[in-house]
N, C-alpha and C positions, 0 to 999 in steps of 0.2 A: 504494500500500500504506500502511495506517495505521501510524504509528510507535507503538511501545509507550511509554506514559508512564512516567516514572521516579518512584520514591519516594525522596525525599532527606531526610536529617537534617543540618542545617547549624548550626554554632555560631560565635560570636565568642569571642575570648579573654576570660577572666573578670577584670573590674576588681577591684582589691583594696579591701576594705571598710574602709579606714582614712582615707579622704579623698575629696573630690569628683572627678569625672571631669576629664580634661584633653583637649586637642585631639587627642592621639594616640589616645585611646580613641574619640573621635567619628569620626575618620578611618576607623579599622578597622571600626567598627559601620556607618557609612554605606556603606562599600565592600561589606561583607557584605550589607547590606540591598538595595543595587542589584542584586547578583548573584541574591539570592533572588527579587526582583521579576521579573527577566528570566526566571528559570526558571519562575515561575508563568505569565508571559505565554506561554511555550512550551507550557504545559499540564502541566508536571511538578508533582507534589505535594511541597511543602516544609514541613517542620517546623523553624522557626527558633528556636533556644534560646540563652539565656545566663543567667548568674547572677553575683552578687557573691561573690568569693573571701573566705571568712570566717574562716580559721584562721591560726594561727602566732603567734610571739612579738610581732611588730609590732602585731598587733591587741590583744594583751594589754597591751602597754605604752601604746598610745594610749588604751585604755579606762581604765587607771590614771591617765593624765594628765588625762582628762576626768572622773574620779571616777564612772564608771558601769560597769555590768557589761558584759563583752565582747559578750553577746547583744544588749544594747540599742544598743551602738555599731554592730554589724553591721546591725541593723534600720534604724537611722537612715540609714546610708550606702546601704543597699540601696534604700530609698525615694527617696533623693536621686538615685542612679544611674538608677533607673527613670524618675523625673520628667524628668531631663535628656534621656534617650534618646527619650522620648515627645515632648518639645518639638521634637526634630529629626526626628520622624515615622519613627523606626526601628520596624519592625513585628515585634517578637518575638512568637511564639506563646505563649511563656512566659518570663518573667524571674523568677529565683528567687535563692536563696543556697545556699552549700555547707554551711552549718550547718543541716541539715535531717534529718528522720527518713529520708527517701528516700535521701539521700546516705550516711547512716550504714549503712543496710541494704546498699547496694551496695558500700560500702567494706569492710565486714566479709565480704560474700559473695566479693568478688574476692580479698581477702587470704586467706581460708580456703581457697579453691580453689587459689590459688598455693601455699599451705602444703602442702596435700594432694598436690599435684603435684611437690613437692620443690624449690620455687624460693625458699624462705625459710630463712635460717640465722641462728644467733646468733654474735656476735663481740664480744670485749671491745675497747673503744677508749679512748683518752685524750682528755679534753676540758678546756678552760679553764673555770674555775668562779669566779664572784664570790661570796665568802663573805659580804659585806655585803648584797648583793642576793638571795642564796640562789638563784642562777640559773646554769645552764649557758649559756655565751656562744656564740651563733651568730657566724659570721664577721664580720658587720656590726657586732657589739657589742664588738669588741676592736681596738685599734690599737697598732702598734709599728713598729720598724724592719724593713725588708725583709731577710730572711736572705741575699739574693743581692747586693744593691747598697747595703744599709744606708740606703736612703731612709727618712726619718721619716714618721710619721703614715699608715702603710699599714694597710689592713684585713686581716683574717685569712684571706684566700683568694688574693689576687693583688696584685701591685705595679703601681700606676698609672704608675710611672716607668720601670722596666725590663721590665715585662710578665711577670715570673716568677710561676709558680703554686706554692703551697706549702700546708702545713697550718698552722692557726692556732697550734698548739703550737710551730712553728718560728720564730715572730716573735721578734725581739730586743727586750728590755725592753717586753713587752706591758702594756697598761693597759686595764681595763674602762672603757667609755664611761660607765657608770653611776656607779661609786664613784670613778673616777679612780685606782684602786689596782691593783697587780699581781694578776692572778688566780692561783689555784693550779691544778695539774693533778690531775684526779680520773679514776679508772677507772670505766667504766660498761659494762654489757652492752647492746648494741644489736641490732636485727634488721635484716638485710640481704636485699635482693632479689637473687637470683643472676643478674645481667645477663650475666655471663660465659658461662653455660650457653646463652644465646640469641643469642650474637654472630653466628653464621652465619645464623640465622633472620632477625634484624633486618637484616643486611646484604643478604640476598636480597630482603626486603620493600622496602628502599630502592631497590635496583637495578631492581626491577620496578614501582616506583610511578610515578605521574604527576607527581612533584615536579619543579620546575624544575631545570635542570642546575646552576645556581649553588648551589642549596640542597643538592643531592646532593654536590657537590664540598666544600661546607662540612662536611657530615656525615661525609664520609670521613676528616676530620682526627681524629675521635674513635677511629677504628679503627687509626691508625698504631701506637700503643703497646698496643693491645688495650683493650677495654672493661673497666671495673672494676665490682665489685658495688656496689649502691646502698643507702646507709643510709636506711631508711624509718621509723625510730623517733626520737622525741624524749623526753627525760626531763621529768618534772614539775618545776616548774610550767609548763604549756603549755596554750594554748587550742586544743582540737581534740577528735577522737574517741579514746577509750581503745582500745587494741589488745586484742582479745579474749584473755582469760587473764592480763592484766597489770593491776595497779592504778596503777602509776606510769609507764607507757609510753603514748605517744600516737602516732598516725600523723603523720608529717611532712606538712606542708601540701601538698607537691607529690605526695604519694601520693593524697590524697582530692580535690584540686582538679580534675583532669581527670575523675575519677569523677563529679564534680558535673554533667558533661554528661548522664550516664546518670540521675542522680538527678533532674535537671530534666526530662528526658524522662518519667520516671515520674510526676512531678507534673503535667505536661501531659496525659498519658493519663488520669490519675485525674480531673482537672478536666473533661476532655472526655467523661467517662463511657465511655471506651474500655476494653473488657475485656482488651485485650492488655497485657502488661507491657513495661517498657523492655528487659528481657532478651530477650523475643520479637523485638523490632525490632532489637536489637543482636547477635543470634545469627549464627553462621556461615552458616546456611541462609536467613537473611532476605534479601528482595530489596531492602531499603533500602540506599542508598549513603550514606556518612557523610563529611562535609566539615568541616574545621576551618579557620577564618580566624584566623591568628595573626601576631604580629610576630616578627622574626628573633631577638630577645633570648630567646625561650622555645622556640626551635627544638629544642634537645636534649631538652627534656622531652616535646615532642609527637611527635618523630620517632625517638627512641631508647627512652626509658623507657616511654612510653605504649603503643606497639605491643607492646613486650615484656611489659608487664603484662597487656594484653588477651589476648595469646597464652597466657600462663601460666594465665589464668583462663578460657580457652575462650570468649572473646568475639570478635566480628568486629573486625578491624583497620580503621582509617579509610582513606580514599582519599588 
């Protein structure tokens, strides 16, 4: 009996576009490429995609350091990433970037669908703000003493000494890494994705998935105290896509980065003169199977937030 050939969409994790690739990137891409080649030998049809991750404060800061526009910085490193991967004979069908019209289209589509389905809410939060830099400070841009063990020079999310997790506003004697001055606390209205509404759905998806047992065990740790709603907005100034309906709010980079897989698929289909859209191939009734190759450091984004976002926006979840 002839076995039915599979239709596969395969991705590697997106390298960040503020520096050259390192051996970890190459290891992951080469491993993915080997798997893709083996699937093709078996007769399965694979679309292998990747892109340079182009948004966020670090991109903005690096562009400022090099005295160029963020778009030019992203283009520079995307070309460098592509050249390096091609030198190691990694065979992407499309290598792109997340700062694209295709990704903007799908980021807005997925956000708007999640909003219509009741998964987006507004909430006031307190943030550290550098008055000299005129910038809200992400966790990595503030240091102070750990509020649990008082260890000095700890970043605004967790302590490297005692392992405690905390909010940046809880740091003792915090200092901005830019101005070296104490930041002030400012209120800001942010947009949150209601991950708590989908806790049972995501736990079911994990339990029924083909993920390795060790990965499933690690993910279970997130459910011990219950999932928390996810802050998906960032205040200006920020390099990214503006959130529809707002002038000074941008999608958090981890909102639009995985959507970049779908945007890159759209680019591949257009370049291939394929009349199908990425949404067609990523829909619940599509016969395409979707596989992500990632490192363990971004497991929570791909196995908690990403499937929840796909579910809320009525897209197919990954394998």
